N, C-alpha and C positions, 0 to 999 in steps of 0.2 A: 506493501500500500503507498501510493505517493507519499510524502509528509506536505504539511503546510508550508507555502514560501513563508518569507514575514514580509510583514508588513511593514509599508515605507512608515517611520512612523508618524508623519505631519497626517496620515490617512490613521493610524489606532489610537490617535487622540481622538481623535472622533466621530469613533466606532461608539455603539449606543452600546450602555452601560452592561448590557448579558451577553453582549458577543464578547467585552473584556474580561468575565468571568470565564472565560473557555482553559483549556493549560498553561499553565504557569510558563514551561519550554517557551508560549509562544508567541509574550511576553521578553523573554529573553533573548528568542534569534533574532525576533524586532531589534534590543539594545543593542546587540551586538551586530547587527548590517548598518544600525546606525555609525560606525566607526568605537563602540565602545560604553560603557560610562557615563563618563564622564561627557565625550560627544552628542549623547541620548540629552543627557541633560543641560549642553547647551543650546540644543535643537530648542530645546524647549523652551530656550529661555529666548529664544530670537522669536520664536512663533506670537510668546506674550505677548511682549516688545512687538512686535506686528500689529498685531490687536491693541493693543494698549494707544503706539499713534494711530490709528484708525477712531478707536475711542478718541481721543483729544482734537481729531479735527473736525470731529461732528459735537466736539463741545459737550460731551455726555461724562459729566461725573465719574462712571466706572473705570473713567479711565485711571483715579487713580488707584485701586487695586489692582486694575491689573499691570501696571509700570513697577507696583513693589511687588510682586506674586513673581514678574521676570525677576527681577535685578535679585533676590531669596535664591532664584535657583543660581545662577550667575554667579554668585558664590558658594553655591552650593560646584559648580563646574570646579572652579577655581580648589575648593578643601579638597577634593575626589583629584587634583592630580598627587597631590602629596600622600606619604602613604602611610599604613595603618588599618586599614579598612577591611572587615574581613571578607563582603563583599560586596564592592562597590554594583554587580548588578545588579542586588537586590535594592539596593539603595534607589537606583537611576529609574527598577519596577515602581515602586514604593510610589515617586517622585510624579512619574505618567500618570498613578492610577489620582494619585489629589489633583493633579492638573487635567484629566480628563474630566472630572466632578468638575471642575469650574467651567471650561472650555465650554463645556456641553447645557452647560444654564444659559451661560451666555448666550450659546445660539437658539435654545429656546424662548429667549426674551426675544431676540432680533426676528423669530420669526410668529410670535405672540404664540406660543406652543406653551408656554411655561408656569407647571403648572403651582398651587397656591404651598408654600413652604418657605426655607430660612432662607434661599435664595432670593427669592421674589420681593420678601418683604426686603430684603438689603436692597436689591437694586432699586424698590419706590421708594424709600425712604431716599437717596441721591438722587431720582428723578425730580421728586418734590421738591428739589434743594435744599433739604430739614436737615444736612449733616456738612458739618466742615470738611476742611480735608482730616486732621487726623481723626476723627468719627468715622470714615470713610474704609480708614484703616483699619481702625479697631472691627472696625462690621465686616468686613473683608475677612480680616485674620481669622475673628471671632468662629464666623460659618466654615468656615476652611477647614480651620484646624478641630472646633470642637466638632462641628459635624461630618468633612469629607475624611479626615485625619482617620478615625476609629475605622471608616467602612471601608477605605483605602487598604491600611494595615492587615482585615479579614479577607481581602481580596488576592493578597499576594502573599500575606503568612507570614508569623510572626516567628518564626522558626526552617531551619533549614533541613533539607531530607533527611540529615542527620543528627536530627535532632534539637543543634544547640542554636541558640535563641540569637536574635538578631539585636537583642539592646541595647549591643555594644555599637554600634554601629546605627543604629536608632538614637543615642546621645551622643554619636560625631555630626552628625547634621541637627542633633541641637545646640550643639558647641558652632557650625559653623551659623547658622540663622543667628541662635542670642546674640553671640558676634553684631551683630550686622543689620541689627531692625533698629536699634536708633538711628543708625547714621541714612538708612536710607525713610526714616520720615522725617530725617531734617530736611534731606532733599526733592523730599517730597511737599515739604511746606517751601523753601527754595523757588523751585521750580510753577506752584499753581500758588504759593499764599506770600510772594516773595516780600511783603506788605504791613502783610499780620504777626509773624513768629508766634511771641508768646503771648501776646492776645488769644490764640488759639486753645479755647483750653477745655477740659469734659473734667470727670471725675474722677479723685484718683486714684480708686479703682479700677476701673478701666484705660488708664493710663497707662498701669503699670503693662500693659500687655503687649507697650512699644520699647520694653526695657530685656532686657537680658532676663532676667531672672523671673520679669512672666511672662516672655516668651516661651520657656521652658517650663514651668508649671505646668503650660496650657498643653501644650506639647504631653508632658508625665500622664496625665490627665485622659489624654487620648488613650497612651498606651494602654488606664485600667478599664477603660470604656468597650476599649475594642476586645480586652478579658473578657468581660461580662458579655460584647455580645456572643462569643463563640460558647457561651456557657447557657444551652438548652431555655435550662431555668429560668436566669436572665435576661435572656436574649430580648422578650418582648419589651421589657422593663425600662431595658437599657437604648431600645429603639426611640424609644418614645423621649427619653431625657434628652435626646439627644439633639431633634428638636427645637424641645421646650426651654431646655437651656440658653440656645441661641436666641430663640423667640423669647425669652425673655431678659435677653442680654440687649435686644434690639430694642426693645420698648424702658428699659432703667436706661438705659440712652439718651435715648431722644426724649425721656418722662423724669428727670434726675428727681429721685423719692423728697428731697429738702430744698425751698424755696431762691436759699441762696443759689445754690449749684442749679437750679433753671434760668434763675436769672445771667448767671454768666455762661452759660448754653446758648442761651437763645441770643448771647452777643456778641459769642462768635460765630454765630450761626450767618448771626444780618452782614457782621464785616466782611464772614470768606465771602458772600453772596454776590456783594459787592466790587469785594478787590479780586478775589478769584481770575485769576488768564488761564489761557489753553494757552502753549507757547506755538502749537505742533506746526500752525498755519507760516508765523515769522522764524520757526527753525526748519521749513521746505520740507515737511515730514509726508508720505506717500504711505 
């Protein structure tokens, strides 16, 4: 029986999720065909950057997280150049599955077929210009790390065929992304809100996600939730919790429970709305 040919990376990312749940070897063959783990993650970064450019030209606030996601992948690709990874192909495969969840949501949103859920709520908040740049980054990271990442971990497996845990490599992803998130947040502010700066404020509990420690905690929780998803006795409640937690974060971020925080948040959003720039056209993006 002839084996399936590896699909080009750009096609694999756009496949329906059901097809991506096929044999693990198919995804690994695709990563190898892309030139290896590092090159596969670089290609994901390039695709996300292209998507961010198109969104920016359309003056769509969704460009903020698309650009952040691209840079996170780029930082991970740089880290994969170093020695010490146990299974870099697993790292690339996990990243591919995470990005697939996000791009599928973007594609369905563009087609008008995105169902109600965490990504729909996040996009809707941006479309209504109800969020500042930092809030959009927090919403995207929350949805990706709280909702998508546990699902992606279940899809690619948390243990090697030998039974060894992938936790060490997972920790090293945390290291790469944790060290990058503050720089990425600052770069996004300079790009989209260069005159707002420190005036872009939010609740400290949510701003923590944009720090090394906060991102590590969110990813550690995702590993824990993935373990729960694989336990038949907990899978149902765990899946419901993924969506509920993301929705609660969205609501509390947009409607802080303390009146003083609500006042500050509304001021930040108003300033963001009038000062936001989309430099893509001036930069000659295509």
